N, C-alpha and C positions, 0 to 999 in steps of 0.2 A: 208374791214371788214364789216361783216353783222351786222346791228343793230337790235337786237331782243328785243321785248317788253315782259316783264314777267307779268303775272297776275295770280290771284287765281280763281279757279273754285270751287263753293260750290255745294256739292251733298247732297240734302236733303234726309232724311231717307226714306220717302215714294217713292221717285224717285229711290233710290238706290236698292230697291227691284226688279225693272225691270218689264217689261211686255213681256210675251212670245208671239211671233207671228211666223207663219209658211207660211205666204203669204204676199207679198208686191205688191201693186197696185200703179203704178207711172204714173202721168200725168204732162204735162208742158204747159206753155205759153211762150211768148217771154221774160218774166221777172222773172219767178219762176218755180221751180219744186215742185210738191206736191206728197209726199210719204205717202200712207196709209198702215199701218201695221195691218194685220188681223190675227185672230186665227180661223182657220177652224178645226172643230171637225169631226172625221170620221162619215159618215152616215148622216150628216146634210146638208141641202140644202141652208142654209143661215148662215151668220156670221156677226159679228159686227166689225167695225174698232176699234182697241184697242188704236191706237196712230196715229196722223197725224203730219208729219214734213214738213215744207215749207221752201225752201232754194232758194237762188239766183243761177243762172247758174254757176257763179264763184265758190261759195262754194260747189255746188253739184259736180263739177269737182274735187275740192280738196278732197271731201269725196271719190270719185271714186279712186283717187290715194292712199289715206290712206287705203282703203279697199284692193286694189291690193297689197300694201306693206305688210299689215298684213296677207293676205292669203298666200303670199310667205313665210313669217316667220312661219306661222302655218304648211305649207306643208314641210318646211325644218325640223321642229321638229317632226311632226306626220306622215309625208308621204303625197303623192299627193292624193287629194280627186278626185274621179272619178264620174262624173255625169252618171246616168243611161240613 
């Protein structure tokens, strides 16, 4: 039997609004992954980082698996997304 811990996650109003980004820049060291989320506007030559997330390699891999699972669910519902 798997022992799962339950916890509550609070989502503050200002964070719930979200931040749009259309570019991610990812770097890593031996102990962490740094993901910068950027909003690039058409015709602009520079952009600001909107959000930076720093995660351990273990949690980054868990994020990868969660994204893969959710993309599969998305494509099952809406059809396969095709990269250009």
